[in-house]
Structure formats: structure tokens, C-alpha cells
C-alpha positions in Angstrom: -46.2 146.3 118.4 -46.1 144.1 122.1 -48.2 140.7 122.4 -51.6 141.0 124.1 -52.6 138.7 126.8 -56.1 137.3 127.4 -56.0 134.6 128.9 -54.7 133.5 132.9 -53.9 130.2 133.8 -53.4 129.3 137.3 -51.0 126.7 139.6 -53.5 125.2 142.5 -51.3 124.2 145.5 -49.3 127.0 146.9 -51.3 129.7 144.3 -55.0 129.3 144.9 -54.8 126.7 148.3 -52.6 126.5 151.4 -51.4 122.9 150.8 -48.3 121.9 152.7 -48.2 118.2 154.2 -46.9 119.7 157.5 -50.6 120.8 158.3 -51.1 117.4 158.4 -48.1 115.7 160.5 -47.6 118.2 162.8 -51.2 117.0 164.4 -49.4 113.2 163.9 -45.8 113.9 165.4 -47.8 115.9 167.9 -44.8 118.8 168.0 -41.5 116.5 167.1 -40.8 119.2 164.0 -37.1 117.4 163.1 -39.0 113.9 163.5 -41.4 115.0 161.0 -39.0 116.8 158.6 -37.0 113.5 158.9 -40.7 111.7 157.6 -41.3 113.9 154.9 -37.5 114.2 153.7 -36.7 110.4 153.8 -40.2 108.5 153.4 -42.8 110.5 152.1 -40.5 112.4 150.1 -41.3 115.1 148.0 -40.0 112.3 145.4 -41.9 110.0 146.6 -45.1 113.0 146.4 -44.3 113.3 143.0 -44.9 109.9 141.6 -48.2 109.8 142.3 -48.6 113.8 141.1 -46.9 111.8 137.4 -49.9 109.1 137.9 -48.5 106.7 140.1 -51.4 104.9 142.3 -51.6 105.8 145.9 -51.3 102.2 146.2 -48.2 101.3 144.1 -46.8 104.2 146.5 -48.2 103.0 149.8 -46.6 99.4 148.7 -43.5 100.5 148.0 -42.7 101.7 151.5 -44.8 99.2 153.2 -41.8 96.6 153.4 -38.6 99.7 154.1 -40.9 101.4 157.2 -43.3 99.3 158.6 -43.1 101.1 161.7 -44.5 103.9 159.5 -47.6 102.6 157.9 -49.6 104.8 159.9 -48.2 107.5 158.5 -47.7 106.6 155.2 -51.3 105.7 154.8 -52.3 109.1 156.4 -51.0 110.7 153.3 -54.4 109.7 151.2 -56.7 108.4 153.9 -55.9 112.2 155.6 -55.4 114.2 152.5 -57.8 117.1 152.7 -56.1 118.0 156.4 -53.1 119.4 154.1 -54.8 122.2 152.8 -56.5 123.7 155.9 -58.5 126.3 153.2 -57.7 128.5 150.3 -55.5 131.5 150.1 -58.2 134.4 149.4 -56.2 137.1 148.6 -55.7 135.0 144.9 -59.2 133.4 144.9 -60.2 137.6 145.0 -57.6 137.7 141.9 -59.6 135.0 140.3 -62.7 136.3 140.9 -62.1 139.9 139.3 -60.5 138.1 136.6 -64.0 135.8 135.5 -65.7 139.0 136.2 -63.7 141.0 133.5 -64.5 137.7 131.5 -61.5 136.9 130.8 -61.0 133.2 130.2 -59.2 131.5 133.1 -57.7 128.0 133.3 -55.4 125.6 136.0 -52.6 123.5 135.5 -51.9 121.8 138.2 -49.6 119.4 139.8 -51.3 116.6 141.5 -53.2 113.0 141.9 -55.7 112.4 140.2 -57.2 110.3 142.6 -56.7 113.1 146.1 -57.8 116.1 143.5 -61.8 115.5 143.4 -61.4 115.7 147.7 -60.7 119.4 146.9 -63.0 120.1 144.1 -66.1 119.4 146.6 -64.9 121.6 149.4 -63.3 124.3 147.1 -66.8 126.1 144.7 -64.2 128.1 143.0 -62.7 125.0 141.1 -65.4 125.4 139.4 -65.5 128.5 138.0 -62.7 127.6 135.4 -62.4 127.4 131.8 -60.6 123.9 132.5 -58.9 121.9 134.6 -56.0 120.0 133.5 -53.9 117.7 135.5 -50.7 115.9 135.7 -51.9 113.4 137.3 -54.5 112.5 134.5 -52.3 113.4 131.9 -49.6 111.9 133.1 -46.8 114.1 132.8 -46.3 117.2 135.1 -44.4 120.4 134.5 -42.0 121.6 134.3 -42.1 118.9 131.3 -43.2 121.1 128.5 -45.6 118.3 127.3 -47.6 119.4 129.9 -48.4 123.0 128.6 -48.9 121.3 125.2 -51.3 119.9 126.6 -53.0 122.8 128.6 -52.2 124.8 124.8 -53.6 122.1 122.4 -57.1 121.0 124.5 -57.7 124.3 125.0 -56.9 125.9 121.8 -54.6 128.9 123.6 -52.5 130.8 122.3 -48.7 130.9 123.8 -48.6 134.4 123.4 -51.7 135.2 124.6 -51.4 133.1 127.5 -50.5 134.0 131.0 -48.9 131.1 134.1 -49.2 131.4 137.5 -47.0 129.1 139.9 -45.7 129.4 143.2 -42.2 126.8 141.5 -40.5 129.8 140.0 -39.0 126.3 138.1 -42.6 126.1 136.5 -43.1 129.4 135.6 -39.4 129.5 133.3 -40.6 126.6 131.7 -44.0 127.7 130.0 -41.8 131.0 130.0 -39.8 129.1 127.6 -42.6 128.1 125.3 -43.0 131.8 124.4 -45.6 131.7 127.7 -45.5 134.9 130.2 -44.4 132.9 133.7 -45.6 134.5 137.2 -43.4 133.3 139.5 -46.2 133.9 142.7 -45.5 134.9 145.8 -48.3 137.1 147.6 -51.9 138.0 146.5 -51.0 141.6 145.9 -47.8 140.9 144.1 -49.6 139.2 141.6 -52.3 142.2 141.3 -49.7 144.3 140.5 -47.8 142.3 138.2 -51.0 141.1 136.3 -51.9 145.2 136.3 -48.2 145.7 134.6 -49.7 143.2 132.2 -53.3 145.1 131.7 -55.3 142.7 133.4 -56.6 144.7 136.5 
């Protein structure tokens, strides 16, 4: 008999929220995309940002970079001070999917790699973040996807069975990591694609 999937867990950035630092830094670099990309790869790099997602404070993060890039301190500080500008809006098609799941009484949760310092501003802006039955943030737990520990925190905290749970993430590595624990991982690419996949699982 096929396993009955009963619970849906959403990643946030890239699935429900259009998060991208370029939304902010295009303004700050005034159209110089080459300089912006250099900054985002060599100064405020993905690896640097991941350490905040894993629990490091922004004070520590800025202190690390300031001596190396004193001429870019205003750009480094902007990451924290103007973080909301990295999220111009929600991915409305996915919000519609979330709304339909809720209306069908499907339990919904969120599991996100996100700094505990910047998440409160998003919670204030986007009412649908209050719809979840529970949220697990990497910055609060001090471990992050694809580490299996954060998936186990989610399952244990909310008493979820891996075999009954679906997890949606725009990073295929994270979806695969969920699958290794018996969770059904979906690599998110579009709201329409997500709707089809959830339909095949009997949710929609």
C-alpha cells in the first residue's frame, strides 16, 4: 500500500517569498551589475550569509568583513539595515497553493534557512506567515538544511511522521536531503509545477 502523505512543509525564500539580495543591491550599485556580482560573490558572499542563517549575529558578520573591506562598509551594513528590500513581495501562486491546503485542513509547516534577526521583519509584512502550524528557522536552531538535524528537529517538535510528510524547497539538495529521511521532497520550480506535484500526491 502506498504511503499516505498528510502534511506539507514549505521552504520560504524562493518558494513563498521572492528573496534575492540583488533586489536591494541593484539600487546601491546603480546599474553596475558586474560590480554588484563581484560584491555578492567576494564580500557578502553566499557562504558569508549562510553563517547568519546558521545562527551567527550580524554584529559578528560585519566585524569579520569591516577590516577587509572598509570602503564597502555601507554596503555590508545595508544587508541587515535594508534587508526587507531584498523581498519585494510574495510568490503569489505559491501563496494560493498554501491557502488551498489550509482550506482543506491539511497541516502546513515551514522550514527555512533564515537568520533569526531578519525574520521578524518578514513576519510583520506577510500575514500568511502566521498561517503555519509551526515554523523552524535555522538561525534559531543553529543548524541548517541540508543537515539532517534540522529536519529531525521539525519532525520531533511537531510530532510528524517522515513517511506522511512532504517538503518543498527551491534547492534540490535540500529536497534530496529530506528524501533521505523518508520525507517526500519536492524541488520547487514554479507554482504551477508544485500544484501538479501536490495533485499527484492527492492534496489538490
